[in-house]
C-alpha positions in Angstrom: 85.6 -76.3 -8.5 82.9 -78.5 -7.3 84.7 -81.1 -4.8 83.6 -83.7 -2.5 84.8 -83.6 0.8 86.2 -86.7 2.6 88.2 -87.5 6.0 88.3 -85.4 8.8 87.7 -86.0 12.9 84.4 -84.5 13.5 82.6 -85.6 16.7 84.6 -88.7 18.2 87.9 -89.1 17.0 87.8 -91.6 13.8 84.3 -90.1 12.4 84.3 -89.2 8.7 81.8 -87.0 6.9 81.1 -86.7 3.6 80.0 -83.4 2.1 80.0 -81.5 -1.2 81.5 -78.2 -1.4 80.4 -76.0 -4.4 83.4 -73.6 -4.8 84.2 -70.6 -7.6 87.6 -68.8 -8.0 87.4 -65.2 -9.2 91.0 -63.6 -9.2 92.3 -64.5 -5.8 88.7 -65.1 -4.1 86.8 -67.9 -3.7 83.4 -68.5 -2.7 80.9 -71.3 -2.6 78.2 -73.5 -0.3 78.7 -76.7 1.6 76.0 -79.4 2.0 76.7 -82.0 4.4 75.7 -85.2 6.2 72.9 -84.8 8.5 71.4 -81.5 6.8 74.6 -79.3 7.8 74.9 -76.3 5.3 76.6 -72.9 4.8 79.0 -70.6 2.9 82.4 -71.0 2.6 84.9 -67.7 1.7 88.3 -67.1 1.5 91.5 -66.4 -0.9 94.0 -68.2 -2.9 97.6 -67.6 -3.2 99.9 -70.0 -5.5 98.9 -73.2 -4.3 97.2 -72.4 -0.5 93.6 -71.5 -0.3 92.4 -69.9 3.3 88.9 -69.9 4.0 86.1 -69.1 6.8 83.3 -71.9 6.5 80.0 -70.2 8.3 77.9 -72.8 9.4 74.1 -72.3 9.4 71.4 -71.8 10.3 71.4 -75.1 12.5 74.3 -75.4 15.0 75.3 -72.3 13.4 79.1 -71.6 13.9 82.6 -70.3 12.0 85.4 -72.3 11.2 88.2 -71.0 9.9 91.0 -73.3 7.8 93.7 -73.4 5.4 94.5 -75.6 2.7 96.9 -77.0 -0.2 96.3 -77.3 -3.8 97.6 -80.2 -5.6 99.8 -79.5 -8.5 97.5 -80.6 -10.9 94.8 -78.4 -9.7 92.5 -81.1 -8.6 92.6 -82.1 -5.1 93.3 -79.8 -1.7 94.7 -81.3 1.4 93.9 -78.9 4.2 92.1 -78.3 8.0 89.9 -76.4 9.6 88.7 -75.9 13.5 86.0 -73.8 15.4 83.3 -74.2 17.6 79.4 -74.2 16.8 76.1 -72.8 18.7 75.3 -76.6 19.7 78.3 -76.5 21.7 80.7 -79.0 19.7 84.1 -77.8 19.4 85.6 -79.3 15.7 89.2 -79.8 14.5 89.2 -81.7 11.3 91.6 -82.8 8.3 90.1 -82.8 4.5 91.3 -83.9 1.4 88.6 -82.0 -1.6 88.9 -83.6 -5.0 87.5 -81.9 -8.1 84.7 -83.4 -9.8 
């Protein structure tokens, strides 16, 4: 699944980012990478069970941090709605919601 991430409350309330997640599912495992606005990059790893995905985003090297989260895969398997939260080494605490669309 290649997904475009939109939405979320990152930074000030109402702040939105757009990023691209490239994810591959093998069995019940999912793994991939992300590239976000401002040059943020990282990896994603997790598991899928039914229509639920549980994952950890590992951001780095700039402002490294980990952000566990989960989401619900749509019945058409073309969208994930979810949330994640965590802190980075630059002192930011993030709690965000997202919608990821399959491209």
